C-alpha positions in Angstrom: 246.9 -33.2 247.0 249.0 -29.5 248.4 246.2 -27.3 247.8 243.9 -29.7 249.7 246.5 -29.9 252.7 247.3 -26.0 252.6 243.5 -25.8 252.8 243.2 -27.5 256.0 245.7 -26.0 258.0 244.1 -22.7 256.5 241.0 -23.8 258.3 243.0 -24.8 261.1 244.9 -21.5 261.9 241.2 -19.6 261.1 239.5 -22.3 263.4 235.4 -21.8 262.7 
């Protein structure tokens, strides 16, 4: 689930 983890991280950094 590397893509999933990266997606979550990106969303966390971007925020909304």
